[in-house]
Backbone bond lengths (Angstrom), bond angles and torsions (degrees), N, CA, C in turn:
res aa  C-N    CA-C-N  psi(-1)  N-CA   C-N-CA  omega(-1)  CA-C   N-CA-C  phi
1 M - - - 1.449 - - 1.529 109.64 -
2 N 1.319 115.86 144.55 1.437 121.08 178.20 1.558 107.21 -103.28
3 T 1.354 115.53 103.17 1.474 118.54 -177.44 1.487 114.35 -66.52
4 K 1.332 117.65 -11.92 1.497 120.32 179.54 1.579 109.74 -69.49
5 A 1.354 115.76 -13.77 1.484 116.78 174.95 1.492 111.53 -60.15
6 L 1.346 117.15 -28.55 1.457 120.06 178.91 1.516 111.76 -64.61
7 D 1.348 116.35 -25.33 1.456 120.36 179.96 1.493 112.11 -67.46
8 K 1.323 117.86 -20.23 1.478 122.55 -177.79 1.518 110.46 -78.25
9 L 1.333 119.63 -13.45 1.432 121.70 176.29 1.520 108.57 -71.42
10 T 1.322 117.15 152.76 1.459 122.20 -177.71 1.518 110.42 -84.88
11 Y 1.337 115.27 124.16 1.482 121.18 176.58 1.508 110.25 -127.88
12 G 1.325 116.92 148.88 1.416 120.83 166.67 1.485 109.67 -103.44
13 L 1.366 117.33 -174.89 1.403 121.40 171.81 1.538 109.96 -130.19
14 F 1.333 116.68 135.24 1.446 120.06 -172.64 1.560 109.16 -138.32
15 V 1.311 115.91 148.56 1.431 119.57 165.89 1.521 107.26 -96.92
16 L 1.311 115.24 119.62 1.452 123.65 178.95 1.491 110.38 -96.65
17 T 1.364 118.03 126.90 1.456 122.26 -175.77 1.534 111.45 -128.97
18 T 1.324 114.21 154.68 1.468 122.27 168.80 1.514 107.03 -158.66
19 H 1.309 118.38 176.73 1.479 121.63 179.75 1.511 110.26 -154.92
20 D 1.301 115.76 156.98 1.466 122.08 167.84 1.495 108.04 -127.27
21 E 1.334 116.39 -167.80 1.471 119.06 -176.18 1.521 112.89 -72.49
22 K 1.353 117.28 -7.70 1.444 121.17 -178.53 1.469 116.44 -105.35
23 K 1.355 116.48 -33.08 1.514 118.52 -167.08 1.508 109.38 -163.23
24 D 1.352 114.02 159.93 1.464 123.02 170.82 1.494 111.52 -101.48
25 Y 1.308 115.94 143.12 1.474 121.95 -175.43 1.542 110.16 -127.83
26 G 1.326 114.96 151.09 1.466 118.35 177.60 1.502 110.73 -162.99
27 C 1.356 115.30 152.93 1.473 120.64 177.81 1.550 107.68 -157.55
28 I 1.331 115.77 166.49 1.449 121.70 177.93 1.536 109.17 -89.28
29 I 1.311 117.81 134.62 1.456 121.39 170.64 1.538 107.46 -132.29
30 N 1.354 114.51 162.46 1.506 117.61 179.70 1.539 110.58 -125.52
31 C 1.328 117.02 20.48 1.475 119.38 177.70 1.507 109.33 -137.71
32 A 1.362 115.75 106.51 1.442 120.48 175.33 1.528 103.85 -151.44
33 I 1.338 117.99 117.58 1.480 123.82 -176.86 1.481 111.05 -139.57
34 Q 1.383 115.74 152.10 1.409 121.44 170.27 1.526 108.71 -76.29
35 V 1.366 115.93 134.91 1.468 118.46 -178.35 1.544 114.53 -115.87
36 T 1.356 116.08 -25.66 1.446 119.70 173.15 1.505 110.89 -142.95
37 F 1.322 117.03 162.95 1.488 122.39 -176.09 1.552 111.11 -106.46
38 N 1.289 114.33 -35.31 1.506 117.70 -178.36 1.520 109.96 -138.34
39 P 1.379 117.02 97.23 1.445 125.57 1.95 1.509 113.08 -76.60
40 N 1.348 118.25 161.23 1.433 124.48 177.84 1.532 109.04 -68.99
41 Q 1.344 115.10 115.74 1.446 118.11 -179.83 1.518 108.52 -132.85
42 I 1.324 115.83 149.44 1.462 123.89 173.57 1.522 109.98 -127.21
43 C 1.294 117.77 155.53 1.451 120.15 173.00 1.528 109.64 -125.29
44 I 1.321 115.40 148.59 1.440 122.64 175.60 1.487 108.92 -130.06
45 C 1.324 117.62 151.54 1.474 121.77 177.81 1.518 107.13 -119.33
46 V 1.330 117.58 124.38 1.424 123.98 -172.08 1.517 111.73 -127.16
47 N 1.331 113.77 132.24 1.466 119.83 177.97 1.538 109.24 -66.52
48 K 1.306 116.56 134.35 1.450 121.45 -179.31 1.551 113.78 -64.86
49 E 1.304 116.23 -19.73 1.469 118.92 178.63 1.477 112.48 -75.21
50 N 1.337 118.93 -13.47 1.459 121.99 177.26 1.514 109.58 -78.82
51 H 1.347 116.15 131.52 1.477 120.79 179.66 1.529 109.73 -62.16
52 T 1.356 118.04 -31.02 1.458 121.74 178.70 1.499 110.96 -61.42
53 H 1.339 117.10 -33.88 1.479 120.86 176.09 1.514 111.56 -56.03
54 D 1.312 116.72 -49.02 1.504 120.96 180.00 1.496 111.66 -62.14
55 M 1.329 117.12 -35.30 1.456 120.61 -176.26 1.542 110.71 -75.30
56 I 1.355 118.96 -31.63 1.437 120.13 174.53 1.514 110.85 -66.69
57 L 1.338 116.15 -38.75 1.462 119.00 175.52 1.516 110.17 -57.84
58 K 1.335 117.35 -33.33 1.437 121.75 -179.13 1.504 113.03 -80.30
59 T 1.373 115.92 -47.18 1.488 120.33 -172.01 1.504 110.93 -84.54
60 R 1.359 118.77 -24.95 1.467 123.86 -177.82 1.539 111.39 62.05
61 S 1.317 118.43 27.45 1.453 119.79 175.14 1.550 106.46 -149.94
62 F 1.352 114.69 159.26 1.459 120.03 179.25 1.524 109.53 -159.48
63 T 1.338 112.56 166.13 1.491 121.51 174.32 1.517 107.25 -135.57
64 V 1.363 115.33 135.63 1.468 117.95 172.09 1.550 108.65 -116.34
65 S 1.336 113.10 131.18 1.467 121.36 174.62 1.510 107.51 -103.76
66 S 1.329 116.25 119.69 1.449 121.66 -176.53 1.534 107.71 -80.29
67 L 1.320 116.77 118.34 1.460 122.71 179.14 1.529 111.19 -70.36
68 S 1.329 118.12 142.50 1.483 122.91 177.61 1.509 108.74 -108.62
69 T 1.322 114.75 174.15 1.470 121.08 -178.63 1.505 114.49 -64.20
70 S 1.360 117.56 -13.89 1.459 120.19 178.90 1.526 112.62 -91.16
71 V 1.317 117.49 4.12 1.465 119.15 -175.82 1.523 110.28 -63.38
72 K 1.289 115.39 142.26 1.488 121.88 177.73 1.519 109.67 -82.91
73 S 1.339 115.64 146.32 1.450 120.18 177.33 1.528 111.86 -61.05
74 E 1.371 116.45 -26.74 1.445 120.92 179.99 1.503 111.65 -65.10
75 T 1.317 116.55 -34.15 1.481 120.55 178.07 1.549 111.04 -65.30
76 I 1.303 114.08 -43.74 1.458 118.49 -179.80 1.551 109.89 -69.13
77 S 1.301 117.65 -38.69 1.482 120.00 176.56 1.531 111.10 -63.85
78 N 1.331 117.29 -41.73 1.401 121.47 -177.85 1.539 113.38 -60.45
79 F 1.306 114.96 -43.62 1.466 119.94 -176.68 1.524 114.75 -96.02
80 G 1.374 115.52 -14.52 1.467 118.50 -174.69 1.502 115.55 -109.06
81 F 1.333 118.45 -25.08 1.450 119.99 -170.13 1.546 114.47 -115.41
82 Q 1.356 115.54 19.99 1.474 119.61 174.35 1.518 107.07 -148.32
83 S 1.299 114.60 157.96 1.454 120.18 -175.99 1.538 112.44 -99.18
84 G 1.362 113.54 137.13 1.453 118.52 175.61 1.511 114.43 -70.67
85 R 1.347 116.18 -8.97 1.459 118.92 172.68 1.529 111.37 -73.26
86 K 1.328 117.06 -20.05 1.436 121.83 -175.91 1.545 115.65 -111.28
87 V 1.340 115.40 -26.14 1.486 120.05 -176.61 1.528 108.05 -137.00
88 D 1.355 113.53 158.65 1.451 121.51 170.27 1.514 107.43 -94.51
89 K 1.312 117.88 105.03 1.473 121.27 -173.36 1.535 114.05 -67.92
90 F 1.368 114.16 -14.28 1.451 118.69 -177.92 1.534 111.80 -103.36
91 Y 1.311 117.50 3.45 1.451 122.87 -173.10 1.527 111.78 -59.74
92 T 1.325 115.35 -45.79 1.478 121.20 178.66 1.510 113.81 -115.53
93 F 1.328 118.36 1.55 1.441 122.80 -177.78 1.519 110.43 -83.58
94 E 1.323 118.76 119.36 1.458 123.07 -171.81 1.510 115.40 -104.43
95 D 1.317 119.18 -16.87 1.454 122.56 -173.37 1.528 110.53 -85.15
96 C 1.356 115.69 63.43 1.429 119.98 -177.00 1.548 109.33 -158.42
97 R 1.345 113.24 157.27 1.457 122.03 177.18 1.542 107.99 -141.85
98 R 1.324 114.50 161.09 1.461 118.96 178.19 1.546 109.86 -93.92
99 N 1.331 113.30 141.88 1.447 118.26 177.48 1.577 107.71 -96.29
100 S 1.331 114.87 -170.25 1.454 118.91 -172.97 1.547 112.72 -68.46
101 N 1.377 117.75 -24.43 1.483 118.30 177.76 1.492 113.37 -90.23
102 G 1.373 116.33 1.83 1.478 120.60 177.98 1.456 115.30 93.35
103 D 1.331 119.99 -5.66 1.466 121.89 177.56 1.571 109.23 -74.49
104 F 1.326 117.26 152.66 1.422 121.02 166.96 1.555 109.83 -80.10
105 Y 1.341 116.18 141.93 1.439 120.60 164.84 1.517 107.60 -120.76
106 I 1.304 117.75 156.32 1.460 123.78 -173.31 1.505 107.54 -91.55
107 T 1.361 115.38 132.33 1.457 121.24 -171.43 1.550 112.74 -104.13
108 A 1.313 117.28 -13.71 1.474 118.75 -176.86 1.542 107.59 -118.07
109 G 1.310 118.24 136.42 1.430 121.83 -179.87 1.518 114.94 69.23
110 T 1.402 113.42 29.50 1.472 119.38 179.72 1.522 107.89 -133.91
111 N 1.341 117.35 162.09 1.456 117.90 177.80 1.582 112.07 -121.57
112 C 1.319 116.65 -9.75 1.477 119.34 176.49 1.527 109.20 -167.96
113 Y 1.308 114.63 165.75 1.487 118.45 167.59 1.524 106.42 -140.00
114 I 1.333 112.80 150.88 1.475 122.92 -179.24 1.531 109.52 -136.26
115 S 1.290 116.66 126.72 1.467 122.26 178.19 1.518 109.01 -108.49
116 A 1.330 115.01 150.01 1.475 118.83 -176.81 1.535 108.75 -149.53
117 A 1.308 114.22 156.58 1.494 124.46 173.66 1.519 106.78 -105.77
118 V 1.324 117.26 123.52 1.451 121.02 -178.11 1.515 112.28 -65.66
119 N 1.320 115.19 131.00 1.494 118.02 172.50 1.503 112.52 -122.72
120 N 1.325 117.17 -2.24 1.458 119.61 176.84 1.535 109.21 -159.42
121 A 1.291 117.34 139.93 1.455 124.43 176.35 1.521 108.52 -132.16
122 I 1.352 116.62 119.61 1.478 121.23 -175.71 1.510 108.80 -111.74
123 D 1.297 117.42 122.87 1.476 122.65 179.91 1.505 109.47 -75.57
124 L 1.386 115.95 120.90 1.451 119.88 179.63 1.495 111.32 -115.49
125 G 1.318 118.88 24.18 1.479 121.23 -178.63 1.464 111.53 92.59
126 T 1.338 116.13 -99.17 1.489 122.44 -179.63 1.504 112.12 -74.35
127 H 1.389 116.23 -22.44 1.451 121.16 -175.88 1.546 109.96 -129.71
128 T 1.334 112.32 165.63 1.438 118.63 172.05 1.570 109.27 -121.41
129 L 1.319 116.73 134.09 1.429 121.80 176.25 1.501 107.95 -94.13
130 F 1.376 117.47 115.02 1.431 121.16 178.41 1.529 108.14 -102.17
131 V 1.330 115.68 131.34 1.455 122.79 173.38 1.505 109.01 -109.18
132 G 1.324 118.00 130.36 1.449 119.79 -175.87 1.499 113.31 -138.56
133 T 1.318 116.39 146.61 1.474 120.61 174.86 1.537 108.95 -86.46
134 I 1.341 114.39 130.04 1.474 119.80 -176.34 1.520 111.19 -65.82
135 T 1.335 115.14 130.22 1.442 122.15 179.52 1.546 112.46 -107.78
136 E 1.324 114.20 -24.94 1.491 119.89 -176.65 1.521 109.63 -161.72
137 M 1.294 119.25 140.66 1.465 122.79 175.18 1.551 110.62 -157.31
138 E 1.347 114.14 141.54 1.439 119.75 -178.44 1.565 109.80 -144.50
139 V 1.332 115.11 145.98 1.471 120.93 171.98 1.503 109.86 -86.53
140 L 1.315 118.86 129.13 1.437 123.43 -177.73 1.529 113.94 -102.73
141 S 1.288 117.17 -27.09 1.496 121.28 177.58 1.530 109.14 -163.66
142 E 1.322 114.78 170.56 1.484 119.64 177.99 1.501 111.94 -102.15
143 E 1.308 117.44 14.73 1.486 120.14 177.07 1.522 110.69 -66.96
144 P 1.339 116.74 148.39 1.475 119.34 177.24 1.529 111.20 -63.43
145 S 1.300 114.44 151.16 1.497 119.72 176.21 1.531 110.28 -68.21
146 C 1.277 115.46 147.77 1.450 123.29 175.48 1.527 109.15 -82.78
147 T 1.308 118.48 106.39 1.453 120.88 177.24 1.541 107.64 -79.65
148 Y 1.320 115.91 162.53 1.449 120.45 176.03 1.501 111.86 -61.12
149 E 1.344 117.75 -35.16 1.466 122.08 178.93 1.530 109.59 -68.79
150 F 1.317 117.17 -39.63 1.488 118.58 178.28 1.511 111.52 -63.98
151 Y 1.335 115.17 -38.22 1.477 120.63 177.57 1.513 111.35 -60.84
152 L 1.355 116.43 -46.80 1.475 120.39 -178.66 1.465 111.27 -63.62
153 K 1.296 119.68 -35.97 1.467 122.48 -173.25 1.513 112.92 -88.62
154 N 1.322 117.89 -29.42 1.449 120.54 -170.73 1.492 118.67 -120.72
155 I 1.348 117.45 -21.72 1.492 118.93 -174.33 1.531 110.66 -118.97
156 K 1.300 121.74 -39.47 1.406 123.88 -175.26 1.522 111.59 -58.83
157 P 1.344 118.33 125.74 1.472 120.03 173.26 1.529 111.08 -59.25
158 Q 1.339 115.94 134.07 1.472 118.11 -177.53 1.549 109.53 -82.85
159 P 1.328 116.33 136.80 1.469 119.81 179.85 1.495 111.17 -57.41
160 Q 1.318 117.05 140.44 1.465 121.75 177.67 1.552 108.97 -93.19
161 A 1.286 113.39 148.48 1.452 119.37 -179.13 1.499 110.70 -63.79
162 V 1.314 114.74 138.70 1.505 118.65 176.62 1.544 106.67 -134.24
163 G 1.300 112.66 168.06 1.482 120.02 -179.82 1.486 110.33 -107.72
164 T 1.327 117.80 -164.93 1.446 119.74 176.81 1.530 109.10 -79.33
165 T 1.290 115.71 168.41 1.450 120.39 174.19 1.521 110.47 -72.04
166 S 1.325 117.18 170.43 1.484 119.80 -179.82 1.535 110.31 -61.14
167 E 1.321 116.48 -22.60 1.461 119.91 179.23 1.507 112.93 -88.28
168 G 1.334 115.35 -0.32 1.502 120.06 179.94 1.501 113.92 77.19
169 K 1.328 118.04 22.74 1.483 121.09 -179.67 1.528 112.03 -85.01
170 T 1.340 113.86 158.23 1.468 118.68 179.90 1.566 110.54 -74.69
171 I 1.290 114.11 143.74 1.483 122.06 176.44 1.500 108.89 -115.19
172 W 1.360 116.64 130.89 1.443 123.37 172.87 1.525 106.66 -110.49
173 K 1.314 117.90 137.19 1.474 123.04 -174.95 1.520 110.91 -122.73
174 C 1.376 116.37 128.68 1.425 122.51 174.83 1.529 109.52 -66.90
175 T 1.331 116.26 124.60 1.468 120.87 -179.14 1.504 112.41 -77.88
176 I 1.333 118.44 -6.06 1.455 121.77 176.98 1.546 112.43 -91.98
177 C 1.338 115.48 -51.88 1.480 115.84 -177.26 1.526 114.18 -118.38
178 G 1.323 117.67 -6.59 1.473 118.85 177.36 1.519 113.20 91.51
179 Y 1.337 119.65 1.60 1.476 120.16 179.67 1.545 109.14 -59.99
180 E 1.342 116.96 142.32 1.444 122.26 -176.16 1.529 110.19 -113.01
181 Y 1.363 112.11 130.49 1.481 119.05 177.22 1.513 107.01 -113.78
182 V 1.320 117.49 133.24 1.454 121.47 -179.09 1.531 109.86 -106.97
183 G 1.312 116.78 125.77 1.431 122.25 -179.90 1.544 112.10 164.53
184 E 1.318 114.93 158.72 1.444 117.94 -178.28 1.525 113.25 -66.53
185 E 1.337 116.23 -37.87 1.459 122.33 175.91 1.503 108.40 -132.90
186 I 1.342 114.73 159.30 1.445 120.63 175.56 1.519 108.06 -117.33
187 A 1.314 116.06 130.17 1.458 120.88 -173.15 1.551 111.45 -65.65
188 F 1.320 114.99 148.40 1.468 121.37 -176.41 1.527 109.16 -61.51
189 D 1.340 119.36 -35.27 1.439 122.19 -176.19 1.495 112.29 -96.62
190 F 1.339 119.67 14.25 1.443 121.35 179.23 1.510 109.57 -69.11
191 I 1.354 116.98 138.67 1.445 123.26 179.32 1.539 108.70 -119.01
192 C 1.288 117.16 129.71 1.482 120.91 179.18 1.512 108.11 -58.84
193 P 1.335 117.46 125.97 1.506 119.91 179.99 1.508 113.27 -69.04
194 N 1.348 118.12 -19.71 1.451 119.64 179.32 1.546 113.20 -87.99
195 C 1.315 116.96 -57.79 1.457 118.90 -174.02 1.528 116.51 -106.83
196 K 1.336 114.42 -0.02 1.480 121.75 171.80 1.567 113.95 71.81
197 H 1.361 115.58 17.19 1.472 119.18 177.39 1.508 109.89 -85.36
198 P 1.354 117.89 149.76 1.482 119.92 -179.96 1.508 114.58 -74.59
199 S 1.338 116.05 176.09 1.459 121.84 -174.28 1.546 111.70 -63.58
200 S 1.329 117.80 -21.17 1.465 118.62 -179.55 1.528 112.12 -63.39
201 Y 1.314 117.90 -14.75 1.448 122.51 178.84 1.524 112.32 -92.68
202 F 1.294 116.29 3.68 1.484 120.73 -179.06 1.550 109.49 -98.89
203 V 1.329 114.50 138.52 1.496 120.58 174.48 1.496 110.89 -115.40
204 K 1.319 116.44 147.66 1.468 121.95 177.74 1.532 108.56 -77.72
205 I 1.261 118.46 123.12 1.460 121.88 -176.70 1.548 110.06 -89.72
206 E 1.292 116.50 -43.36 1.497 118.13 -177.98 1.540 108.50 -147.95
207 Q 1.267 115.58 136.61 1.448 121.79 178.64 1.515 111.23 -93.83
208 T 1.306 115.23 139.85 1.441 118.94 178.04 1.522 112.05 -59.31
209 N 1.312 117.29 138.23 1.492 120.75 178.05 1.520 110.60 -67.72
């Protein structure tokens, strides 16, 4: 099977946020869709490795900010390439405001935000599918949405060429975020610790002599 076929599906990019009495949380997701009209419901799919996932299970509410084609790579890096377990992603991030439920939404490089109250959570193994009833939504700009394909072609920093390690070992590089894995082979079920993509997104940079 050619797993690259999945890249042909249409994805957007979103900053997913929630909060509790102690802290604000956020991460990047690429699955947020409307599922019903009456009542208005959306669903999101979130990797369980994201700290924001655990907080949504706790708070039972979330907000998605739809990224537009003007989004800066720094915004994606801030919410996508570091863990909320280790840093406060909102500590120095200024392009945000609070909505009526107290969540932050992103104000720069976005075209709308939608907030929802969770009414169902479905365990999908590595991810959880959250279904929520919309409680608030606003249009922020008329800029086109940033698709995953647009991000890969126009925003994502391109990996730089590297050589072998000083020990002459093979280096595998994530084509999404540039994370490097050292080893002769990379396991089929390996998940990038930075961007959470599977091993099929890694390329061999240099073969051991």
